[in-house]
N, C-alpha and C positions, 0 to 999 in steps of 0.2 A: 452877439456877445460871445466871448471865448475866455478861457481862463484855465487855472490849474484843475487837475482832476478833482472830483468830488471826494471829500474826506471819507476814508474808510471804504470806498468803492474800488473793486479790483481794477487794475490797469493792465494786468498780464493775461487777460483772456476776454472773451466776448460776453457782453451783458445781454441776456434775453429779456425783452419786454413783452408781456402778454397783454394784448388788447390794443386796438388802433383807434379807440374813441379818444375823446379830448385829453384825458389824463395820460393815456399811453403815448399819444403823439407828443405831448408836452415833455414827458420825462425822457423819451427817446431823443428828442431834440436837445434837451439840456445835457444829457450824457455825451452825446456826440460832440457838442460844442465845447465840452470840457475835456475832449481828447480820448474818450472811451470808445471802444469798438462795440457797435450795437446791432442786434438783430431783433426786429419787432414782427409779431405775427398776430393774426386774428382769425378765428374759426369762421367768421361770417364773410360774405362777399357781396359787395354792392358797388354801384358806380361811385358813390361818395368815398367808400373805403379805398377803392382803386385809385382815386385821385389823391387821397391822403398818402397812400403808399408811394405813389410817383413823386410827390413832393419830398418825402423823406429820403427816397433814393437819390434825389438831387443833392441832398445834404450828406451823402455818403453812408447812409444807413441802409442795411439790408432789410427789406420789408416784404412780407408775405401775407396775402389775404386768401381766405377760403380754406385755411388749415394751418396746422403747426408742424414744424419739423421736430419731432420728439427726440430724435437722435441728437440733433444740434442743441436742443434745450438741455438734454442730459449732460452734454459736454460744457455747458456754460459755466463761467466763473461766478455768475450770480443771476437770479431770476427776479425781475421786478413785475409785480402783479397789479392789475387794475381791480378796483373793488367789486366790479360786477361779475368777476370770474369765480365760480363756486370752488370750494376747496377740494372737491373730488374730481375736478376737470382733469383730463388726461395729461396736459402739459405740467400741471402741478404735481400730479402723481409721479410723472417721470422725473421731475426735479428732486422730489423727496427720495425716490428709489435710489438715486445716484448721489445723494448727499449734497445737493446744490442748495445753498441758502436762498430763501425767498424773502424779499422785502417789498413793502408797499411803495407806491409812487410818492406818498407823503414822506416816508422815511428818507428817500433819496433827496427830496427837495429840502427837508429840514437840515440835512447835512450841508447842503449848499447855501443855506440861509442861517448859518450857525450864530450870527451876531444879532439876529432879529429877536425881539421879545414877543412871545406867543401867548395869547389868551385862548386856550383850547377848550372847546365845548363839546360834550357828548351827552347822551341820555336817549330815552326812547322817543319822547315827543318834545317839541318846542326848541330843539337845538338849532334849527335853521334860523328861526326868528331871533332867538337869543344871540346867535353869532352875528346876524346882521345888525342888531341893535348895538351890540358891543363894538362892532366895527364902526358904526355910525358915530357912536360916542367918541371913540378914539380919533376919528377923523375931525370931529369938532374940537378936540383938545390939542391934537398935535399936527393935524394936516395930513401928513404922509402916513397913512395906515391903510391896510388892505384887508379884504374879506375873501377867504379862500377855503378850499377843502371840499367836503361833501356838499356844500351849499351850491356848487356849480362851477366854480373857477378852480382848476387844478393848482395846487401849490407850486408845481413845477413851472407854471406860467409866470408866477411871481419871481421864481428863482432865475428866470431868463432876463429879468430887468437888468439894465446897466448898473444900477445901484439898488441894494436891498432896502426895503422899507424898515424903519425902526420898530414898527408894531404890526402884528398880524392877528386878526381874529379868525380862528381856524375851527371849522366844524369837522368833527371826526365821527364816522360811523363805526360800528363794532367791527366791520370787515377791515377797515383801515387800521384800527387799533391792533388787530391781530398780528399784523406784520410791520409794526412801527416800534422797534425795541428801544430806541434811544430817546423817545419823547420825554421831555422834561420842561413843561410849560412854566412861564412866569406865573400864570394863574390857570388852574384847571377847574372847569365847571361841570357838574353833574346835574342836569335839569330834573330828571325823574327816571323811574324804571317801571316797566311793565312788560309782559310777554310780547315778543315780536320775532319775526324772521324764523318761525318754527318750521317753515318749509326748507330752511337751510341748516338750522341747528337741531341737534337731536333732542335738546331739552332747554327749558328756560334757564337752568343752571349753567349750561354751556354758553348761552347767549350772554348772561350776566358776567360770566368769567371773562369774556372778551371786553365788555364794558369796563370791568375792573382794571384792565391793563392801562387805563388812564393814569393809574397810581403806581405803576410798577417801579418807577424810579423816584418815588417820594423820599424826601429827606426832611430833617427838621426845619430846613429853610424853605420848604415848599409852601404854597398858598392855595387853598381849595375853597370853592363855593359849592354848596349843596342845598337841597330842598328839605327844609325842616319838617315839612308836612308829609313826606313820603317815607314810609317805614322801610322799604327795600333799599332806598338810598342811604338811610341812616345805618342800616346793617352793613352795607358795602363799605362805607367810609370808617366804620369803627376800627380803631387801631392804626389807621393810616397816619404816618408821620407828617408833621407840618402844622401850619396855622389853618384852622378851620373856621370859615364864616358861613352863615346860613341865611336864606331868605324864606319868607313865610307869608301866606295869605290868612293864617289862622291865629297867629300869636306874635308877640313882639320878638324881633330877631335883629340880625345885623342889617337886613333890609326887609321891610314888612309893610303890609297894608293896614292902615288904621281904619277899620271898618266904620267906626263912629263918625269920623270926619270925611271918609272916603278919600284918604290921602296916601300917596306912596311916600314911605319914610326911609331914610338912611340913618340907622341908629336912632338917635333922639331928635333928628332934624327932618323937617318936612322937605320932601323933594319936589312934589308936584301934585295937584289935584287929579284924581282918577279921571275926571271928565276931560282933561287935557291930553290924555293918551288916546290917539286916534285908531284904536283897535277894538274889535269885538271880543268879549269873553274874559272871564277871570283868569284863564290860563295865560292870556297875553299880559295881564298884570304881573303874574309870576315871572314871565319871560323878561319883562322890563326890569323888575326888581333884581333878577339874576344878573342881567347885563350891567345895570348900574353898579351893583355891588362888585362884580368882577373887575370893572375898570377902576373903581374907587380904591380897591386894595392892591391894584397892580403897581402903583407908584405913589409915593408920598405927595407928589405934585398934583395928583388927581383927587385929593381928598379935602381940599380947602373949600371955603364958601364960594369962591369964584368958579372952581371946577364943578361944584354941585349945580350951580346955575347953568353951566354949559351942558352938563349931563342932561338936565331937565329939558333944555332947549333942543338937544338932539332927539330926545324921545318925543317931544311935541311934533317935530318935523318928520318923524319916521313914517314911511309909507308901507302899508301892508305888502307882504311878499306875494307874488303870484302863486295861485293854487293853494293858499293857506287861509281859509275863511275869507276869501276875496269876494267882496260884494261887487257883482257884475252890474247891478242896477235893478230897477223896478219897472215892470211892465204890466199894465192893466191891474195895478194894485198887488201884484205878486213879486216878491223879492227873490232874486236868483243869486245863489252863493256857491262859489267854486272852492271846494276843499279837497281837490284831487290828491293833494299831498298826504291825506289821511289814508295811509296804506296798511294800517293795523287797527285793531278794535279799540285800543286805548286812545288813539288819535280821534277816532270817530266819536267816542264817548265824550271827549273834551269838547268837540264841536257841538254835540247835542246839548251839553250843559250851557253853551253860550246862546242857544236859540230862545227867542222870546215870542215867536209867532207859531201858530199851527204849521207843522212842517211836513212836506212830502220829501221823504228821504230816499236817495238813490244809493243802493248798496250793491256791490258786485265787482267782478273781475276774477282774478286767480286767487283761490283760497290759500292762506298762509299758515294753516294749521291751528288757528285759534278758534275757540267757540264764540258764537255771537251772543250768547245768553247774557253777558255782562251789560249789553246795551238795553236790556228789557226795561229797567226802571225809567231811564230817560226817554225811551220810546213811548212808554205809557204816559209820561208827563206831557210830551210836546208833539209826537209824531202821529199824524192822522192816517198815513198810508206809507208803506215801503214799496218801492219799485226795485225788484231784484233782477239783475241781468248778468250775463256772462257765465263762466264756468261754475262760479260759486252759487248761482241762483237756486239750484235745488236744495243746497245745504241751508242757505239763508231762509228759504221758505219753510223748511222742515223745523228749524230752530226757533223762528220768530212768528210762525203762523198763528200760534196760540196767543201771542202778545198783541198783535195788531193785524190789520188787513195787509196782506202781501200780494202784490201783483207781479207775476213773472213776465219779463220782457224778452226772455230767450237770449239769443246770441247777437242781437243787434243793439249797439249802444245808441244809435240814432232813434230807434224805436222806443228805447227806455226814456230818453229825454222827451220825446213827443208825448208819451204816456204820462210823464210827470206834469207836463204843461196842461194836459187835459184834466188832470186830477186836482190841480191847484185852483183855489178860488181867491177872490179879492181878500187881502189881509193875510194870506198864507205866505210861506217861504218854501222855495225848492232848494234843497241842499244836496249837492254832490259831495258825499263824504264816504268813500266806498268801503273802507275797512279791509281792502284787498289790494294786492298788487295789480298793475295794469297789463301784465304780460300776456294775457289771453287775447287781447285785442289791439294793444298799443305797445310801443317800444319803451315808453316811460310814462310816469304820472304827468309830466309836463305835456306830452302829446295828448293824453286823455283830457287834461284840463283845457288845452287849447281847442280841442274839438268841441268840448262843452261850451266854451265861449262862442265859437262860431255858430253853433246850433241856437244858442240863446239870442245872439244877435240877429239870426235869421227870423226868429219868431217875432222879434220886436220891430222888424221892418214893415 
């Protein structure tokens, strides 16, 4: 694909792209094919990155691995940053020092996809599932709709298509929102708010400030979906211009759970029985309500009786996302559940609330600055033993040792899983819901979850 330069992106200088992972590669390719001069660099070095760099060079893109040319970045017309690069990284500091504008990969892609309608989803927990559900519903309704963003597929890959999709379900992290100044979605969704990423933000207020950037371009014509049960969300959206719709598990709203009949509702109309939603946990009911509501208010054609039937059908057919309360199976009467995506305390709390069996809980990884005490009540309710592993193990043991039995597995993830297997009895569940990042032992929560899956499969052979 080739075409005119991306709107608002400089053509009279070099664009510096930071990061050679999937999003960096995609946006570098997009910019180059649109006629922009591109230099891309990554501080890491590996055979995989070297191969990626070689492929980009074949497209006329200057590519460097194992470091950044700070002088070159300081001279750039624009810097495009991948979400995994912290704000205090040297190349970003160099850009700021020399007055170089920094944009996210999402921002560049949105400018290239200016005609697409976007349902944008952010929040602390549930945003991936909500995005996937909204995308699945849109696909059921219009056929050509894509799911992209923080969920795993870079938006720039979508922008490389020969023709842009009419609808996009877009997950946005706080890091992406920070550098995406022109975002103006057809519908914006705020799933919930709780402390997270305190290893990267100086305070909860600073983290929430980036989440609030979803609303930075709000007008009277904007449409928003938010969580009526979440006080912090209500505070954030107070005074935001536009049409506000809300979902709730606790009371009647624009989308809500009728607890008496156990039915998901859109306004005053039944959408589907709870038993038809193939996901564990009340939080996934909330995610389904948020997704259904977001699509139903996105276009008048999505709100009639036929559309509601198709929305319900899409939700019935929804498959749980990998690493998010993913049931791996049952062996010798023990249920194994992979919730590796739970990288903060709030996400682990949601997972524990969904548990119905006595649970052996695997907690650990790299500490993110949050206390583990908020887990205490749910641990008392359902957890028979905590297996603590990784860098955070001493903190977990210190904070939760008075709440339940905590076994420390040290620095071996494999040892932690083996210990969990020995601790579980028929009728129990083993839940990997770490409440920590994976970066002490793994490159991502996906790698951690995949290793868990491998170990569980080995036990079951």
